[in-house]
C-alpha positions as CSV (number, residue, x, y, z in Angstrom):
1,M,0.1,-0.1,-0.2
2,M,1.3,3.4,-0.7
3,L,0.3,7.1,-1.4
4,I,0.8,8.6,-4.6
5,A,0.3,11.8,-6.5
6,L,-0.8,12.1,-10.1
7,K,-0.6,15.8,-10.9
8,D,-1.6,18.0,-14.3
9,W,-3.7,14.6,-15.4
10,P,-5.7,15.3,-18.5
11,V,-8.7,13.7,-19.2
12,A,-10.8,13.9,-22.5
13,I,-14.3,14.7,-22.2
14,T,-14.8,11.8,-24.8
15,A,-13.5,9.5,-22.3
16,L,-16.4,10.7,-20.3
17,P,-20.2,9.3,-20.6
18,S,-22.1,11.4,-22.9
19,A,-24.6,12.4,-20.6
20,C,-22.2,13.1,-17.1
21,E,-22.8,16.0,-15.4
22,Q,-20.3,15.1,-12.4
23,P,-17.3,13.5,-14.2
24,E,-15.8,13.0,-11.1
25,T,-18.0,9.8,-10.7
26,A,-16.2,8.5,-13.5
27,L,-12.5,9.1,-12.2
28,R,-11.9,5.6,-10.2
29,G,-11.9,3.5,-13.6
30,L,-9.9,6.2,-15.6
31,L,-7.4,6.8,-12.9
32,A,-6.8,2.9,-12.8
33,H,-6.4,2.7,-16.5
34,Q,-3.9,5.8,-16.2
35,L,-2.0,4.0,-13.5
36,G,-2.0,0.5,-14.8
37,L,-3.6,-0.9,-11.7
38,H,-6.8,-2.7,-11.4
39,T,-9.8,-1.1,-10.3
40,N,-9.8,-2.2,-7.2
41,E,-5.9,-1.6,-6.5
42,I,-7.7,2.0,-6.2
43,L,-8.4,2.0,-2.4
44,S,-9.0,5.4,-2.0
45,W,-8.7,9.1,-4.0
46,R,-9.0,12.4,-3.6
47,I,-8.8,15.5,-6.1
48,T,-6.5,18.1,-5.0
49,Q,-6.9,20.5,-8.1
50,K,-9.1,20.7,-11.1
51,S,-9.1,23.2,-14.3
52,I,-10.5,23.2,-18.0
53,D,-7.9,23.2,-20.8
54,A,-9.9,24.8,-23.8
55,R,-7.1,25.9,-25.9
56,R,-7.3,23.2,-28.3
57,K,-10.6,24.3,-29.7
58,G,-13.0,21.6,-30.2
59,H,-11.3,19.2,-27.7
60,P,-11.2,20.5,-24.6
61,L,-9.6,18.7,-21.3
62,L,-10.4,18.5,-17.6
63,I,-7.1,18.8,-16.0
64,Y,-6.8,16.9,-12.8
65,S,-4.3,16.8,-9.8
66,V,-5.0,13.7,-7.5
67,E,-3.8,11.7,-4.5
68,A,-4.4,8.3,-4.1
69,E,-3.5,5.2,-1.9
70,V,-3.2,2.3,-3.9
71,G,-2.4,-1.3,-3.4
72,A,0.4,-2.2,-5.6
73,E,3.3,0.1,-7.1
74,P,1.4,2.1,-10.3
75,K,2.5,0.2,-13.5
76,N,2.5,3.3,-15.9
77,G,4.7,6.7,-15.3
78,G,3.2,9.9,-14.4
79,W,3.1,9.7,-10.9
80,Q,4.9,10.2,-7.8
81,P,5.1,9.4,-3.9
82,V,3.6,11.7,-1.5
83,V,5.7,13.9,0.5
84,P,3.9,14.5,3.7
85,P,3.5,18.4,4.0
86,P,4.8,20.7,6.8
87,P,2.8,20.7,10.0
88,A,-0.2,23.2,9.4
89,P,-0.5,26.2,11.7
90,N,-2.2,25.7,14.5
91,W,-5.2,28.1,14.3
92,E,-6.6,26.7,17.4
93,V,-4.8,28.7,20.0
94,P,-5.0,26.8,23.2
95,L,-7.0,28.4,25.8
96,E,-4.6,28.8,28.6
97,L,-2.2,30.9,26.4
98,P,-1.6,34.2,28.1
99,A,-2.0,36.5,24.6
100,R,-5.3,34.5,25.0
101,R,-5.9,35.0,28.9
102,T,-5.2,38.8,28.5
103,A,-7.0,40.1,25.5
104,P,-10.2,41.9,26.9
105,L,-13.7,40.4,25.9
106,H,-16.2,41.9,23.6
107,P,-14.0,43.6,20.7
108,V,-16.4,44.9,18.4
109,V,-16.3,44.1,14.6
110,V,-18.2,46.3,12.5
111,G,-19.8,44.4,9.1
112,T,-20.7,40.4,8.2
113,G,-19.2,40.4,5.1
114,P,-16.2,38.0,4.2
115,A,-13.6,40.4,6.5
116,G,-15.6,41.1,9.1
117,L,-17.2,37.6,9.3
118,C,-13.9,35.8,9.4
119,A,-12.5,38.3,11.9
120,A,-15.5,37.4,14.0
121,W,-14.9,33.7,14.0
122,V,-11.4,33.7,14.8
123,L,-12.2,35.9,17.7
124,A,-15.1,33.9,19.0
125,R,-12.6,30.4,18.5
126,Q,-10.7,32.2,21.1
127,G,-13.6,32.7,23.6
128,L,-13.6,36.7,23.4
129,R,-17.4,37.0,22.7
130,P,-17.1,39.4,19.8
131,L,-20.0,42.1,19.1
132,V,-20.7,42.4,15.7
133,L,-22.8,44.8,14.1
134,D,-24.4,45.5,10.8
135,C,-26.5,48.0,9.3
136,G,-28.4,45.6,7.8
137,G,-30.6,42.5,8.7
138,P,-29.9,38.8,8.7
139,G,-30.1,36.7,5.5
140,E,-33.5,35.7,5.5
141,E,-34.8,39.4,6.4
142,R,-32.1,40.2,3.4
143,E,-33.7,38.3,0.6
144,R,-37.4,39.4,1.4
145,D,-36.3,42.8,1.3
146,I,-34.6,41.9,-1.9
147,A,-37.4,40.5,-3.4
148,A,-39.9,43.8,-2.2
149,F,-37.6,45.9,-4.2
150,F,-38.3,43.7,-7.2
151,Q,-42.0,44.2,-6.6
152,T,-42.3,47.9,-5.5
153,R,-39.1,49.8,-6.9
154,Q,-38.7,50.9,-3.2
155,L,-35.2,50.6,-2.2
156,N,-34.4,49.8,1.3
157,P,-30.7,51.9,1.9
158,A,-29.8,49.6,4.5
159,S,-30.9,46.2,3.2
160,N,-29.9,45.5,-1.0
161,Y,-27.4,43.8,-3.2
162,L,-24.7,45.6,-1.3
163,F,-26.0,45.7,2.6
164,G,-26.9,43.0,4.9
165,E,-25.8,39.5,6.0
166,G,-22.6,38.6,4.2
167,G,-22.0,41.7,2.3
168,A,-22.0,42.8,-1.1
169,G,-20.3,39.6,-1.8
170,T,-22.9,36.9,-1.0
171,Y,-24.5,38.3,-4.4
172,S,-21.6,38.2,-6.7
173,D,-21.6,34.4,-7.1
174,G,-18.9,34.2,-4.7
175,K,-15.8,33.6,-6.8
176,L,-12.9,32.5,-4.6
177,Y,-10.5,32.9,-7.1
178,T,-7.2,34.8,-5.3
179,R,-3.7,35.3,-6.0
180,I,-2.8,36.0,-2.6
181,R,-0.3,33.0,-1.1
182,D,-1.3,33.7,2.5
183,V,-1.6,30.2,4.3
184,R,-5.0,31.5,6.1
185,A,-6.7,31.3,2.6
186,R,-6.7,27.5,2.9
187,A,-8.2,27.9,6.2
188,V,-11.0,29.8,5.1
189,L,-12.1,27.7,1.8
190,E,-12.1,25.0,4.9
191,L,-14.3,27.3,6.9
192,F,-16.7,27.9,4.1
193,A,-16.9,24.0,2.9
194,A,-17.6,23.0,6.7
195,A,-20.1,25.7,6.7
196,G,-22.0,24.4,3.5
197,A,-20.1,25.7,0.7
198,P,-19.3,23.2,-2.3
199,E,-16.4,20.8,-1.4
200,E,-15.2,21.0,-4.8
201,I,-14.0,24.6,-3.7
202,L,-11.2,23.0,-2.0
203,Y,-9.5,22.0,-5.1
204,L,-11.0,23.7,-8.1
205,K,-8.5,26.0,-9.7
206,R,-11.3,28.5,-10.0
207,P,-14.0,27.5,-7.3
208,H,-17.2,29.4,-6.5
209,I,-19.9,29.1,-4.7
210,G,-23.0,30.7,-6.2
211,S,-25.4,33.6,-4.6
212,D,-27.8,30.5,-4.0
213,I,-25.9,28.9,-1.8
214,L,-23.5,32.1,-0.2
215,P,-26.8,33.3,2.6
216,C,-27.3,30.0,4.1
217,M,-23.2,29.3,4.1
218,V,-23.1,33.0,5.9
219,G,-25.8,32.4,8.0
220,N,-24.0,28.7,9.3
221,I,-20.7,30.9,9.8
222,R,-22.9,33.1,12.0
223,R,-24.9,30.8,13.7
224,R,-21.5,29.0,15.0
225,I,-20.3,31.9,16.1
226,E,-23.2,32.7,18.4
227,T,-22.6,29.3,19.9
228,L,-19.0,30.2,20.8
229,G,-20.2,33.6,22.7
230,G,-20.5,36.0,19.8
231,V,-23.3,38.4,19.5
232,F,-24.9,39.2,16.4
233,R,-26.6,43.4,16.4
234,W,-28.7,44.1,13.3
235,H,-30.2,47.5,12.1
236,A,-27.2,48.6,13.8
237,E,-25.5,51.1,11.6
238,V,-22.0,52.8,12.6
239,T,-21.7,56.2,11.4
240,D,-18.6,57.1,13.5
241,I,-15.9,56.0,16.1
242,A,-15.4,57.3,19.8
243,V,-12.0,58.7,20.6
244,E,-10.5,59.7,24.0
245,N,-7.1,60.4,24.5
246,Q,-6.1,59.6,21.1
247,V,-7.6,56.4,21.3
248,C,-10.4,54.3,19.8
249,Q,-12.4,53.6,22.6
250,G,-15.8,52.1,20.5
251,V,-18.6,53.3,17.9
252,V,-21.1,55.7,17.6
253,L,-24.7,54.5,16.3
254,R,-26.4,56.6,13.7
255,S,-29.3,56.4,17.0
256,G,-26.5,58.2,19.0
257,E,-25.8,55.5,20.9
258,R,-22.1,54.8,21.8
259,I,-20.6,51.2,22.2
260,A,-17.5,50.9,24.3
261,A,-15.2,48.5,23.2
262,P,-11.3,47.3,24.1
263,A,-11.1,47.4,19.7
264,V,-12.6,48.1,16.8
265,I,-12.3,45.7,13.7
266,M,-14.2,47.6,10.9
267,G,-14.7,45.0,7.8
268,F,-17.7,47.7,6.3
269,G,-16.8,47.4,2.3
270,H,-16.0,50.0,0.0
271,S,-19.7,50.8,-0.3
272,A,-20.3,52.4,3.0
273,R,-18.7,55.7,2.1
274,P,-20.1,57.7,4.5
275,L,-18.2,56.0,7.3
276,L,-15.8,55.7,5.7
277,N,-15.7,59.4,4.9
278,N,-16.0,60.3,8.1
279,L,-13.0,57.8,9.3
280,R,-11.1,60.2,7.3
281,R,-12.4,63.4,8.9
282,A,-11.7,61.9,12.2
283,G,-7.9,61.8,11.2
284,V,-7.8,58.2,10.5
285,A,-4.4,58.5,8.0
286,H,-5.3,57.4,4.5
287,E,-4.1,58.2,0.9
288,L,-5.4,58.3,-2.4
289,K,-4.9,55.0,-4.4
290,G,-5.8,54.0,-7.5
291,F,-9.9,52.5,-8.1
292,Q,-12.2,51.2,-11.1
293,T,-15.3,52.2,-12.6
294,G,-16.8,50.0,-15.8
295,C,-19.9,49.1,-17.6
296,R,-21.4,45.6,-17.5
297,I,-21.7,43.4,-21.0
298,E,-24.2,40.5,-21.5
299,H,-23.8,38.0,-24.0
300,P,-25.8,34.7,-24.4
301,Q,-23.8,32.2,-22.5
302,V,-24.0,29.8,-25.9
303,L,-21.7,32.4,-27.5
304,I,-18.8,32.2,-24.3
305,D,-19.3,28.4,-25.1
306,R,-18.6,28.4,-28.6
307,N,-16.0,30.6,-28.2
308,Q,-14.1,29.3,-25.7
309,Y,-14.7,25.2,-26.3
310,G,-14.9,25.6,-29.9
311,L,-18.0,23.1,-29.9
312,T,-21.4,23.4,-31.1
313,A,-23.0,22.2,-28.1
314,R,-21.6,22.0,-24.5
315,P,-21.2,18.7,-23.0
316,A,-22.7,18.1,-19.7
317,C,-19.6,17.5,-17.8
318,L,-18.2,20.8,-18.6
319,G,-19.6,24.1,-16.9
320,A,-20.7,27.4,-18.9
321,A,-17.5,28.6,-20.1
322,E,-15.9,31.4,-18.6
323,Y,-13.4,34.3,-20.4
324,N,-10.8,36.9,-18.8
325,L,-9.5,39.5,-21.5
326,V,-7.3,42.4,-21.1
327,S,-6.4,45.5,-23.2
328,R,-3.1,46.8,-22.8
329,V,-2.5,50.6,-22.1
330,A,-1.4,52.5,-25.3
331,A,1.8,52.7,-26.0
332,D,1.7,56.4,-25.9
333,G,0.1,56.2,-22.2
334,G,-3.1,58.1,-24.0
335,V,-5.5,55.5,-23.7
336,P,-6.1,53.7,-20.3
337,G,-6.0,49.6,-20.1
338,V,-9.4,47.8,-19.7
339,S,-9.8,44.0,-18.2
340,T,-12.9,42.1,-17.5
341,F,-13.9,41.5,-14.0
342,C,-16.6,39.6,-11.8
343,M,-17.6,37.5,-14.8
344,C,-20.4,35.3,-14.2
345,P,-20.9,32.7,-16.3
346,G,-25.0,31.7,-16.7
347,G,-25.6,34.6,-14.6
348,E,-27.6,38.0,-14.5
349,I,-27.3,41.4,-13.8
350,V,-28.5,42.9,-10.6
351,P,-28.8,46.9,-9.1
352,A,-25.9,46.8,-6.9
353,T,-27.1,50.3,-5.0
354,A,-27.9,51.5,-1.7
355,V,-28.5,55.0,-2.2
356,P,-31.9,56.3,-3.6
357,G,-31.6,58.2,-6.7
358,R,-28.6,56.1,-7.7
359,L,-28.4,53.2,-9.9
360,S,-24.6,50.7,-10.2
361,T,-24.9,47.5,-11.7
362,N,-23.2,44.1,-10.5
363,G,-23.2,40.4,-11.6
364,M,-24.0,37.3,-10.0
365,S,-24.5,33.7,-10.7
366,R,-26.0,30.9,-8.9
367,Y,-24.1,27.2,-8.2
368,R,-24.9,25.9,-11.5
369,R,-24.5,28.7,-13.5
370,D,-27.1,27.6,-16.0
371,G,-28.6,30.9,-16.9
372,E,-29.2,31.8,-20.4
373,F,-26.5,34.8,-20.6
374,A,-22.8,35.4,-19.5
375,D,-21.9,39.0,-18.1
376,S,-19.3,40.5,-16.7
377,C,-17.8,44.1,-16.2
378,L,-15.4,45.7,-18.6
379,I,-13.1,48.1,-16.0
380,M,-10.7,51.1,-16.1
381,T,-8.4,52.0,-13.5
382,W,-8.4,55.7,-12.8
383,G,-4.8,56.5,-11.1
384,P,-4.5,58.9,-7.9
385,E,-3.0,61.4,-10.0
386,A,-6.0,61.9,-11.8
387,F,-7.6,63.8,-8.6
388,A,-6.9,66.1,-6.2
389,N,-8.3,64.9,-3.3
390,P,-10.5,62.2,-2.0
391,E,-13.9,64.3,-2.2
392,E,-13.2,64.6,-6.2
393,A,-12.8,60.8,-6.4
394,F,-16.0,60.4,-4.6
395,A,-17.8,63.1,-6.8
396,L,-16.9,61.0,-9.8
397,L,-18.4,57.8,-8.7
398,D,-21.6,59.6,-7.0
399,D,-22.2,61.7,-10.8
400,L,-22.1,58.6,-12.7
401,E,-24.5,56.6,-10.5
402,A,-26.9,59.7,-10.8
403,R,-26.6,60.0,-14.7
404,A,-27.3,56.0,-14.5
405,F,-30.3,56.4,-12.5
406,Q,-31.7,59.1,-14.4
407,A,-30.9,58.0,-18.1
408,G,-32.7,54.8,-17.0
409,G,-36.1,56.7,-16.5
410,G,-35.9,57.2,-12.5
411,D,-36.8,53.8,-11.4
412,Y,-33.8,51.3,-11.5
413,T,-34.4,50.5,-15.0
414,A,-30.8,50.3,-16.5
415,P,-29.7,52.5,-19.2
416,A,-28.4,49.9,-22.2
417,Q,-26.6,50.4,-25.5
418,D,-25.6,47.6,-27.9
419,A,-22.0,46.8,-28.2
420,A,-21.9,47.9,-31.9
421,A,-23.9,51.0,-31.0
422,F,-21.4,52.0,-28.5
423,L,-18.6,51.9,-31.2
424,R,-20.4,54.2,-33.8
425,G,-22.1,56.3,-31.1
426,E,-25.7,55.8,-32.0
427,L,-28.4,54.9,-29.6
428,R,-29.6,51.6,-29.9
429,L,-30.6,49.0,-28.2
430,S,-31.8,45.5,-29.8
431,E,-35.1,44.1,-28.6
432,R,-33.7,40.6,-27.9
433,G,-34.2,39.7,-24.0
434,G,-31.8,40.1,-20.8
435,S,-31.2,39.1,-17.6
436,Y,-31.6,42.5,-15.7
437,R,-34.9,41.8,-14.2
438,L,-36.1,45.4,-13.7
439,G,-35.5,46.2,-17.7
440,M,-33.1,48.2,-19.8
441,K,-33.7,51.3,-21.4
442,A,-31.9,52.6,-24.8
443,A,-29.4,55.3,-24.1
444,R,-26.2,56.6,-25.2
445,L,-23.7,55.4,-22.5
446,D,-21.0,56.4,-24.9
447,E,-22.1,59.8,-24.2
448,M,-23.1,59.7,-20.5
449,L,-19.0,58.1,-19.8
450,P,-16.4,60.2,-19.3
451,P,-14.4,60.7,-22.5
452,A,-11.5,58.9,-20.9
453,M,-13.3,55.9,-20.1
454,T,-16.1,55.6,-23.2
455,T,-12.5,55.9,-25.5
456,A,-10.8,53.2,-23.4
457,L,-13.9,50.6,-23.7
458,Q,-13.9,51.4,-27.5
459,T,-10.7,50.5,-28.2
460,A,-10.9,47.0,-25.8
461,L,-14.1,46.1,-27.5
462,R,-12.4,46.5,-30.7
463,Q,-9.8,44.1,-29.3
464,F,-11.8,41.7,-27.3
465,D,-14.0,41.1,-30.8
466,R,-10.8,39.7,-31.9
467,Q,-10.3,37.3,-29.4
468,C,-13.8,36.0,-28.9
469,R,-16.0,36.1,-32.2
470,G,-19.5,37.8,-31.9
471,F,-18.2,40.1,-28.7
472,V,-19.5,43.3,-30.1
473,A,-22.3,42.0,-32.2
474,E,-23.6,40.0,-29.8
475,G,-22.7,42.5,-26.8
476,R,-25.0,44.4,-24.9
477,L,-23.4,47.3,-22.4
478,V,-25.9,47.7,-19.0
479,G,-26.1,50.7,-16.5
480,V,-22.4,51.4,-15.1
481,E,-20.5,49.7,-12.3
482,T,-19.0,52.5,-9.6
483,H,-18.6,49.6,-6.6
484,V,-15.6,47.8,-7.8
485,S,-13.1,49.2,-5.5
486,S,-12.3,52.3,-3.0
487,P,-10.3,55.5,-4.1
488,V,-9.0,55.3,-0.3
489,R,-6.2,53.4,1.2
490,F,-6.1,53.5,5.2
491,L,-2.6,53.4,6.4
492,R,-1.3,51.0,8.7
493,S,1.1,51.5,11.7
494,G,4.4,50.2,12.0
495,G,3.9,47.4,9.1
496,G,0.9,45.8,11.4
497,L,-2.8,45.6,11.1
498,G,-3.8,48.8,13.1
499,S,-4.4,51.9,11.6
500,S,-3.2,55.2,12.5
501,L,-5.6,55.3,15.5
502,P,-4.7,52.9,18.4
503,G,-7.3,50.3,18.6
504,L,-8.9,50.6,15.4
505,Y,-8.2,48.2,12.7
506,I,-9.5,48.9,9.4
507,V,-9.6,45.9,7.0
508,G,-11.0,44.6,3.6
509,E,-12.2,46.3,0.8
510,G,-13.3,49.2,2.8
511,A,-9.6,49.6,4.0
512,G,-7.8,49.0,0.8
513,Y,-6.3,46.2,1.0
514,A,-8.1,43.5,-0.5
515,G,-10.0,42.6,-4.2
516,G,-12.1,39.8,-3.4
517,I,-13.9,37.2,-1.2
518,I,-10.4,35.2,-0.1
519,S,-8.6,38.2,0.5
520,A,-10.9,40.1,2.6
521,A,-11.9,37.3,4.5
522,V,-7.7,36.7,5.1
523,D,-7.6,40.4,6.0
524,G,-10.0,40.0,8.8
525,W,-8.5,36.9,10.1
526,R,-5.0,38.7,10.4
527,A,-6.4,41.6,12.0
528,A,-7.9,39.2,14.8
529,E,-4.9,37.4,15.5
530,A,-2.8,41.0,15.6
531,Y,-5.8,42.2,18.4
532,L,-4.8,38.5,19.9
533,G,-1.1,39.1,19.9
534,V,-1.2,35.3,17.8
């Protein structure tokens, strides 16, 4: 008996049963054949990574890395013995550690997005009974408020696609791909899987959870924190911090209530602009940084499948195809680069706004990604040198959202324009259906956007159309997207996780130190450890 690893093992889709939706169910026999063993000699096996190689159009491959316990030495090559990994970090810091005993109880955590939730999880695991505050409500209530918004078009500023339990990431497909190499990223994935996320997030190269599963997963983590002594207060909007003797001593709610705390970890997300700006005005050290704005573009999913896989019909074993496109900055620097962001296969475009009279879009997918349309955001980066101060940057975002709301007719209908018309400077919107449930109205997005942004998107569309046939002819630009990242980064003191104000930790995307679910979760996790002295 021995433990072996097989890395980057290509499996042709033609080797799988034609109606096989879950190819992993057929892998045992294929693995035995690959290794030159009998099926009963594969004692156990697990997938450590999975991806799709679609470079050869018409012949996509599933690429697996697996570890297997086998009853005999494989006869075929390509495998290697498994080397035991080094001991994993001990996240379960023993209760009797001095650092734990001396850490004051009841630190306050602001926000229940990935940064705040993971910070609260670490604190609760160490017995510190954190108080977690959120301006919105728990998941079940949030879902009802979103449903009511679609029926009435009356926006609840505290409970919508941006605010409420789980934060904005709850309704953005739950993409977990990250470039960070922090070992805590694996711990976050394991936490999510234990809370109900699909087990495959532990091995897929580009894992996602799905916006239908995320609310339940987030609720399970919250309930576990509560069993460990954590307390959640809903409809508790934090508007400011309480400062005494140049130390953060707690928070102030919109109601005027002051909550004292030995430390405050803020994971409010970059959409909480009023709180973010109040922290700036309170003197918390910060700087301008680059940020992105964009437009959603939507296509029939079959177009993306056909381009990416090179197949007339997508086999059941292949999920909805994704893409990642980038146009480079012009050599003379005159035209900014554009990239696709938050690509949602089989997804839908949603109104991600928290301010009445403003409109911004986002994309989300359910776990199966089986919708008719694919969408992504075409984003352009604004450098900090383009603005004299943060007020100017936020004014740009506010203005774009107000323009989009008015261009759609003032009722959260989304302004939209065919991609080809956007290139030609024409008012045209084809009558084919779309995923945005509040409807679309023809608008001149090419005139509504800042000239630099329009030029950048037009240049990118021409390039992307060469890479993906039909990208322009079958594409439709929808609304504007302004909740991509923050123009502000809060500086951290002494190379640590704390802000310039002792007792205050600002984490995640609202702090300017993260760019997705995993990086935000890891940032919150690290801040909790910093408070614990671990």
